[in-house]
Backbone as ProteinMPNN parsed JSONL, in Angstrom:
{"seq_chain_A": "MDIRQIVPGFAAAPQLAPDEMAEAAAAGFRTVICNRPDGEQPGQPDAAGMEAAARAAGMAFRYLPVFPGAFPDDLVAGMQDALAECEAPILAYCRSGTRSTMLWALAEADKRPVAEILEAGSRAGYDLQPLLPALRARG", "coords_chain_A": {"N_chain_A": [[37.49, -156.365, 194.986], [37.102, -158.976, 192.686], [34.997, -159.083, 190.475], [33.252, -160.78, 188.027], [31.341, -160.38, 185.254], [29.018, -162.607, 184.039], [26.617, -163.07, 182.601], [23.963, -160.718, 181.893], [22.625, -159.891, 184.992], [23.832, -161.938, 186.41], [26.814, -162.688, 188.075], [30.169, -163.78, 188.823], [32.655, -164.488, 191.328], [35.889, -164.67, 192.923], [36.659, -165.908, 196.269], [34.943, -164.019, 198.657], [34.963, -161.509, 201.232], [33.511, -160.868, 204.465], [33.482, -158.088, 204.953], [33.225, -157.069, 202.416], [30.653, -157.205, 201.581], [28.963, -154.962, 201.824], [30.044, -153.381, 199.832], [29.457, -154.946, 197.592], [26.665, -154.79, 197.644], [26.393, -152.033, 197.227], [27.271, -151.962, 194.64], [25.094, -152.867, 193.384], [24.196, -155.484, 193.585], [21.745, -157.888, 194.537], [21.464, -160.37, 195.586], [23.477, -162.876, 197.078], [25.292, -165.784, 196.39], [26.803, -168.417, 197.918], [29.121, -170.691, 196.922], [31.137, -172.114, 197.987], [32.35, -174.681, 199.981], [32.156, -174.767, 203.546], [35.1, -174.608, 205.572], [36.934, -175.377, 203.666], [39.408, -174.257, 203.303], [41.841, -173.211, 205.632], [40.998, -170.418, 207.633], [39.191, -169.244, 205.879], [36.194, -167.322, 205.416], [33.192, -168.445, 207.0], [30.021, -169.76, 205.816], [27.831, -168.937, 207.397], [28.709, -166.565, 208.617], [29.125, -165.048, 206.331], [26.556, -164.948, 205.33], [25.273, -163.443, 207.328], [26.612, -160.998, 207.016], [25.912, -160.365, 204.368], [23.116, -160.12, 204.594], [22.992, -158.011, 206.42], [23.853, -156.022, 204.77], [21.702, -155.752, 203.184], [21.126, -157.684, 201.307], [19.942, -160.783, 199.871], [20.732, -164.252, 200.586], [22.161, -167.33, 199.606], [23.238, -170.654, 200.221], [25.006, -172.888, 198.529], [26.972, -175.238, 198.421], [29.725, -176.309, 196.457], [31.571, -179.067, 195.973], [34.863, -179.66, 194.862], [34.822, -180.658, 191.511], [32.367, -181.952, 191.701], [29.107, -182.038, 190.763], [26.285, -182.699, 191.56], [22.907, -183.694, 190.658], [20.947, -182.625, 192.437], [22.188, -180.36, 193.423], [22.531, -178.804, 191.12], [19.825, -178.414, 190.569], [19.188, -176.907, 192.83], [20.607, -174.574, 192.239], [19.255, -173.788, 189.94], [16.764, -173.211, 191.091], [17.534, -171.075, 192.773], [18.361, -169.171, 190.858], [15.923, -168.709, 189.642], [14.278, -167.83, 191.74], [15.553, -165.89, 193.34], [16.287, -162.416, 193.811], [17.675, -160.538, 191.236], [20.423, -158.366, 190.409], [22.601, -161.218, 190.733], [25.299, -162.359, 192.671], [27.654, -164.796, 192.688], [29.966, -166.831, 194.478], [33.064, -168.645, 194.949], [36.097, -170.42, 195.605], [37.705, -169.521, 193.42], [35.883, -168.598, 191.61], [35.339, -170.212, 189.502], [33.918, -172.685, 190.008], [31.443, -171.607, 190.703], [30.698, -170.429, 188.278], [30.636, -172.689, 186.655], [28.567, -174.144, 187.875], [26.435, -172.388, 187.439], [26.41, -172.569, 184.616], [25.642, -175.273, 184.189], [23.122, -175.17, 185.354], [21.809, -173.538, 183.598], [21.78, -174.908, 181.23], [19.567, -176.081, 180.021], [18.213, -173.94, 179.13], [19.647, -172.134, 177.6], [21.584, -171.889, 174.559], [24.338, -174.144, 174.132], [26.696, -173.09, 173.022], [26.43, -170.368, 173.598], [26.579, -170.395, 176.387], [29.199, -171.368, 176.78], [30.638, -169.265, 175.584], [29.925, -167.098, 177.233], [31.144, -167.854, 179.656], [33.826, -167.906, 178.803], [34.302, -165.202, 178.033], [34.359, -164.078, 180.534], [36.604, -165.168, 181.546], [36.607, -167.807, 182.344], [37.025, -171.213, 181.76], [34.865, -173.312, 180.332], [34.863, -175.568, 178.836], [35.51, -178.224, 179.8], [33.044, -179.017, 180.737], [31.481, -179.589, 178.576], [30.353, -182.167, 177.603], [28.47, -182.666, 179.711], [26.905, -180.354, 179.6], [25.752, -180.597, 177.072], [24.303, -182.939, 177.497], [22.401, -182.056, 179.318], [21.051, -180.158, 177.927]], "CA_chain_A": [[36.729, -157.53, 194.551], [37.269, -159.362, 191.287], [33.681, -159.52, 190.028], [33.23, -161.023, 186.582], [29.987, -160.494, 184.711], [28.841, -163.773, 183.181], [25.51, -162.611, 181.76], [23.219, -159.724, 182.66], [21.917, -160.429, 186.153], [24.614, -162.955, 187.117], [28.267, -162.511, 188.07], [30.914, -164.692, 189.686], [33.841, -163.876, 191.935], [36.632, -165.479, 193.893], [36.265, -165.754, 197.676], [34.64, -162.69, 199.181], [35.096, -161.332, 202.673], [32.312, -160.225, 205.015], [33.51, -156.626, 204.822], [32.966, -156.692, 201.026], [29.23, -157.316, 201.283], [28.409, -153.619, 201.614], [30.524, -152.954, 198.517], [28.661, -155.688, 196.606], [25.329, -154.184, 197.639], [26.517, -150.722, 196.594], [27.439, -152.21, 193.206], [23.779, -153.204, 192.854], [23.806, -156.885, 193.753], [20.621, -158.077, 195.447], [21.578, -161.715, 196.151], [24.799, -163.508, 197.069], [25.268, -167.24, 196.494], [28.082, -168.995, 198.323], [29.326, -172.033, 196.38], [32.344, -172.672, 198.59], [32.064, -175.413, 201.218], [32.825, -174.322, 204.775], [36.266, -175.355, 205.985], [37.755, -175.83, 202.541], [40.756, -173.724, 203.512], [41.913, -172.524, 206.93], [40.853, -168.969, 207.636], [38.168, -168.716, 204.978], [34.958, -167.005, 206.129], [32.172, -169.481, 206.852], [28.784, -169.316, 205.177], [26.968, -168.229, 208.359], [29.226, -165.2, 208.73], [28.891, -164.362, 205.061], [25.121, -164.687, 205.251], [24.973, -162.322, 208.223], [27.133, -159.777, 206.396], [25.095, -160.066, 203.189], [21.806, -159.637, 205.052], [23.204, -156.687, 207.016], [24.02, -155.091, 203.651], [20.435, -155.682, 202.474], [21.048, -158.671, 200.232], [19.567, -162.16, 200.181], [21.899, -165.145, 200.588], [21.932, -168.771, 199.459], [24.435, -171.479, 200.403], [24.974, -174.061, 197.652], [28.391, -175.593, 198.335], [30.183, -177.18, 195.392], [32.844, -179.716, 196.252], [35.583, -179.697, 193.581], [34.518, -181.719, 190.563], [31.099, -182.626, 191.997], [27.923, -181.249, 190.44], [25.133, -183.607, 191.565], [21.655, -183.134, 190.141], [20.231, -181.807, 193.418], [22.884, -179.071, 193.505], [22.143, -178.068, 189.912], [18.432, -178.006, 190.784], [19.227, -175.819, 193.801], [21.032, -173.36, 191.543], [18.132, -173.387, 189.09], [15.796, -172.575, 191.978], [18.076, -169.784, 193.199], [18.312, -168.252, 189.721], [14.518, -168.383, 189.381], [13.592, -167.249, 192.892], [16.276, -164.793, 193.987], [16.316, -161.144, 193.11], [18.909, -160.23, 190.51], [21.548, -159.188, 190.005], [23.118, -162.219, 191.66], [26.752, -162.527, 192.72], [28.013, -166.094, 193.256], [31.411, -166.935, 194.69], [33.708, -169.849, 195.476], [37.509, -170.072, 195.794], [38.205, -168.737, 192.287], [34.764, -168.207, 190.752], [35.142, -171.233, 188.472], [32.817, -173.59, 190.356], [30.196, -170.832, 190.613], [30.377, -170.278, 186.864], [30.27, -174.015, 186.153], [27.238, -174.482, 188.385], [25.514, -171.556, 186.654], [26.334, -173.133, 183.267], [24.829, -176.488, 184.246], [21.751, -174.772, 185.677], [21.245, -172.841, 182.438], [21.961, -175.728, 180.024], [18.293, -176.368, 179.353], [17.586, -172.662, 178.778], [20.491, -171.383, 176.672], [22.413, -172.727, 173.694], [25.638, -174.483, 174.71], [27.7, -172.137, 172.531], [26.242, -169.118, 174.347], [27.095, -170.639, 177.738], [30.665, -171.425, 176.693], [31.13, -167.921, 175.282], [29.757, -166.263, 178.431], [32.217, -168.219, 180.565], [35.108, -167.494, 178.221], [34.418, -163.738, 178.142], [34.66, -163.749, 181.931], [37.877, -165.782, 181.91], [36.389, -169.153, 182.875], [36.989, -172.239, 180.737], [33.778, -174.253, 180.577], [34.994, -176.69, 177.906], [35.407, -179.54, 180.45], [31.626, -179.331, 180.99], [30.77, -179.736, 177.322], [29.441, -183.325, 177.562], [27.376, -182.487, 180.661], [26.024, -179.309, 179.077], [24.981, -181.187, 175.972], [23.37, -183.925, 178.074], [21.328, -181.337, 180.017], [20.403, -179.222, 176.991]], "C_chain_A": [[36.945, -157.736, 193.057], [35.953, -159.948, 190.796], [33.698, -159.635, 188.512], [31.797, -161.259, 186.127], [29.926, -161.69, 183.775], [27.765, -163.462, 182.142], [24.811, -161.507, 182.542], [22.449, -160.407, 183.795], [22.667, -161.485, 186.928], [26.102, -162.698, 186.937], [28.886, -163.523, 189.02], [32.146, -163.99, 190.198], [34.598, -164.922, 192.733], [36.141, -165.164, 195.309], [36.07, -164.299, 198.065], [34.854, -162.689, 200.682], [33.837, -160.656, 203.197], [32.308, -158.712, 204.832], [33.319, -156.15, 203.377], [31.48, -156.751, 200.662], [28.582, -155.958, 201.049], [28.818, -153.08, 200.247], [29.738, -153.662, 197.404], [27.252, -155.11, 196.512], [25.359, -152.823, 196.957], [26.698, -150.848, 195.079], [26.135, -152.677, 192.562], [23.345, -154.643, 193.023], [22.72, -157.004, 194.812], [20.689, -159.422, 196.161], [23.019, -162.185, 196.045], [24.591, -165.013, 197.225], [26.677, -167.715, 196.818], [28.157, -170.425, 197.795], [30.564, -172.701, 196.964], [31.989, -173.402, 199.879], [32.812, -174.811, 202.407], [34.026, -175.216, 205.047], [37.146, -175.859, 204.865], [39.218, -175.399, 202.697], [40.78, -173.018, 204.867], [41.79, -171.001, 206.757], [39.797, -168.411, 206.698], [36.919, -168.397, 205.793], [33.923, -168.117, 205.938], [30.886, -168.884, 206.299], [27.888, -168.538, 206.136], [27.414, -166.78, 208.522], [28.986, -164.396, 207.466], [27.405, -164.031, 204.894], [24.747, -163.49, 206.119], [25.436, -161.002, 207.603], [26.305, -159.383, 205.175], [23.742, -159.496, 203.603], [21.909, -158.247, 205.687], [23.358, -155.613, 205.937], [22.758, -155.011, 202.789], [20.278, -156.672, 201.334], [20.544, -160.014, 200.757], [20.812, -163.034, 200.051], [21.429, -166.579, 200.419], [23.275, -169.484, 199.625], [24.259, -172.756, 199.605], [26.41, -174.53, 197.445], [28.686, -176.614, 197.236], [31.532, -177.764, 195.803], [33.561, -179.892, 194.919], [35.235, -180.93, 192.741], [33.176, -182.399, 190.748], [29.917, -181.686, 191.755], [26.703, -182.174, 190.4], [23.853, -182.892, 191.127], [20.931, -182.253, 191.15], [20.892, -180.438, 193.596], [22.545, -178.205, 192.298], [20.709, -177.573, 190.05], [18.351, -176.865, 191.792], [19.644, -174.505, 193.168], [19.935, -172.873, 190.61], [17.07, -172.674, 189.917], [16.273, -171.184, 192.395], [17.997, -168.767, 192.067], [16.881, -167.811, 189.426], [13.88, -167.574, 190.501], [14.254, -165.999, 193.462], [16.275, -163.54, 193.124], [17.69, -160.926, 192.486], [19.195, -158.729, 190.634], [22.097, -160.05, 191.142], [24.634, -162.278, 191.533], [27.042, -163.852, 193.418], [29.53, -166.141, 193.434], [31.798, -168.319, 195.186], [35.191, -169.473, 195.653], [38.004, -169.163, 194.675], [37.1, -168.155, 191.415], [34.44, -169.264, 189.706], [33.976, -172.146, 188.794], [31.472, -172.871, 190.282], [29.752, -170.706, 189.169], [29.955, -171.614, 186.27], [28.873, -174.419, 186.625], [26.166, -173.668, 187.663], [25.301, -172.174, 185.273], [25.445, -174.374, 183.24], [23.363, -176.164, 184.517], [21.044, -174.127, 184.48], [21.234, -173.697, 181.172], [20.668, -176.056, 179.302], [17.567, -175.09, 178.919], [18.344, -171.886, 177.71], [21.245, -172.347, 175.758], [23.796, -172.942, 174.333], [26.709, -173.476, 174.278], [27.625, -170.814, 173.284], [26.806, -169.25, 175.766], [28.617, -170.645, 177.733], [31.258, -170.049, 176.458], [31.017, -167.002, 176.497], [30.858, -166.562, 179.448], [33.559, -167.721, 180.079], [35.324, -165.988, 178.328], [34.82, -163.313, 179.553], [35.969, -164.383, 182.409], [37.76, -167.174, 182.511], [36.242, -170.148, 181.731], [35.928, -173.277, 181.095], [33.838, -175.468, 179.655], [34.919, -178.055, 178.597], [33.959, -179.969, 180.725], [30.846, -179.669, 179.733], [29.867, -180.97, 177.266], [28.242, -183.175, 178.512], [26.402, -181.417, 180.194], [25.148, -179.841, 177.952], [23.93, -182.171, 176.485], [22.18, -183.238, 178.74], [20.502, -180.488, 179.089], [19.227, -179.763, 176.252]], "O_chain_A": [[36.966, -156.784, 192.277], [35.806, -161.167, 190.709], [34.104, -158.711, 187.808], [31.135, -162.204, 186.555], [30.699, -161.774, 182.821], [28.0, -163.583, 180.939], [25.043, -161.37, 183.743], [21.719, -161.373, 183.575], [22.214, -161.903, 187.993], [26.593, -162.517, 185.823], [28.216, -164.054, 189.905], [32.629, -163.028, 189.6], [34.031, -165.926, 193.163], [35.318, -164.272, 195.512], [36.935, -163.457, 197.825], [34.919, -163.742, 201.316], [33.163, -159.944, 202.452], [31.259, -158.116, 204.585], [33.259, -154.944, 203.136], [31.099, -156.385, 199.55], [27.737, -155.822, 200.164], [28.035, -152.404, 199.58], [29.396, -153.045, 196.395], [26.712, -154.961, 195.416], [24.453, -152.493, 196.192], [26.322, -149.949, 194.326], [26.069, -152.863, 191.347], [22.229, -154.995, 192.642], [22.753, -156.327, 195.84], [20.064, -159.61, 197.204], [23.697, -161.926, 195.051], [23.822, -165.462, 198.074], [27.622, -167.444, 196.078], [27.35, -171.274, 198.176], [30.989, -173.748, 196.477], [31.39, -172.811, 200.777], [33.964, -174.397, 202.28], [33.99, -176.42, 204.793], [38.023, -176.691, 205.097], [40.135, -176.101, 202.271], [39.837, -172.304, 205.209], [42.391, -170.399, 205.867], [39.533, -167.209, 206.723], [36.607, -169.105, 206.75], [33.793, -168.665, 204.844], [30.688, -167.669, 206.312], [27.247, -167.571, 205.725], [26.583, -165.873, 208.56], [28.68, -163.205, 207.525], [27.047, -162.97, 204.382], [23.989, -162.621, 205.689], [24.72, -160.002, 207.664], [26.026, -158.202, 204.969], [23.277, -158.509, 203.033], [21.023, -157.411, 205.513], [23.037, -154.446, 206.16], [22.733, -154.296, 201.787], [19.396, -156.518, 200.49], [20.7, -160.334, 201.935], [21.818, -162.615, 199.48], [20.432, -166.994, 201.009], [24.316, -168.971, 199.214], [23.451, -173.611, 199.966], [27.006, -174.25, 196.405], [28.005, -177.63, 197.101], [32.512, -177.036, 195.959], [32.92, -180.245, 193.93], [35.338, -182.071, 193.194], [32.867, -183.342, 190.02], [29.751, -180.68, 192.444], [26.144, -182.411, 189.329], [23.735, -181.67, 191.213], [20.355, -181.234, 190.769], [20.207, -179.459, 193.893], [22.299, -177.007, 192.44], [20.409, -176.435, 189.687], [17.537, -175.955, 191.632], [19.112, -173.448, 193.506], [19.709, -171.668, 190.499], [16.535, -171.649, 189.494], [15.5, -170.227, 192.37], [17.606, -167.621, 192.292], [16.65, -166.676, 189.01], [13.03, -166.721, 190.241], [13.569, -165.137, 194.013], [16.263, -163.597, 191.895], [18.722, -161.107, 193.131], [18.3, -157.937, 190.931], [22.067, -159.68, 192.315], [25.18, -162.251, 190.43], [26.72, -164.022, 194.594], [30.278, -165.566, 192.643], [30.991, -169.054, 195.755], [35.496, -168.295, 195.837], [38.65, -168.149, 194.94], [37.366, -167.304, 190.566], [33.376, -169.217, 189.088], [33.119, -172.366, 187.938], [30.477, -173.453, 189.851], [28.569, -170.856, 188.863], [29.022, -171.67, 185.469], [28.09, -174.973, 185.853], [25.111, -174.197, 187.316], [24.168, -172.293, 184.806], [24.592, -174.509, 182.363], [22.469, -176.81, 183.971], [19.818, -174.175, 184.376], [20.727, -173.255, 180.141], [20.674, -176.285, 178.092], [16.45, -175.147, 178.407], [17.758, -171.073, 176.995], [21.514, -173.486, 176.138], [24.344, -172.051, 174.982], [27.535, -173.062, 175.092], [28.655, -170.207, 173.575], [27.434, -168.323, 176.279], [29.251, -170.009, 178.575], [32.271, -169.698, 177.063], [31.923, -166.211, 176.759], [31.436, -165.645, 180.032], [34.342, -167.173, 180.854], [36.417, -165.545, 178.678], [35.525, -162.322, 179.742], [36.391, -164.16, 183.544], [38.707, -167.668, 183.122], [35.425, -169.948, 180.833], [36.087, -174.03, 182.056], [32.944, -176.314, 179.697], [34.32, -178.974, 178.04], [33.689, -181.153, 180.923], [29.664, -180.003, 179.814], [28.698, -180.833, 176.906], [27.12, -183.525, 178.147], [25.193, -181.562, 180.376], [23.95, -179.563, 177.895], [22.812, -182.227, 175.972], [21.072, -183.774, 178.73], [19.371, -180.129, 179.416], [18.623, -179.053, 175.448]]}, "name": "protein", "num_of_chains": 1, "seq": "MDIRQIVPGFAAAPQLAPDEMAEAAAAGFRTVICNRPDGEQPGQPDAAGMEAAARAAGMAFRYLPVFPGAFPDDLVAGMQDALAECEAPILAYCRSGTRSTMLWALAEADKRPVAEILEAGSRAGYDLQPLLPALRARG"}
């Protein structure tokens, strides 16, 4: 697994497999958030299967699918709710981890300075610069 720590309590990763849920739980994660829409790529595990595997490993699960380039307000609000309600540490995933990190950034824009958000993404290898206007608008 390619898990990238964004901030304490939140990490992002590329697509996970059901058999990696036990490993994620052993690494201390308490919640998994799937940001990848079902059926995006042939052969990818669906959210229902991932949820079952996460729960079997003792973790909570949320499904907040992000379609490429689309971060509607209700999705950002859903991520804010997940960050507030779910037990940390949280591991979010999508195809590459980028959409998960971007959604986290938008959800945190009213809580953290924009520079801190950009730096957290950069340290983990995710370029959040394209979100700069949206982050400023939400901040």
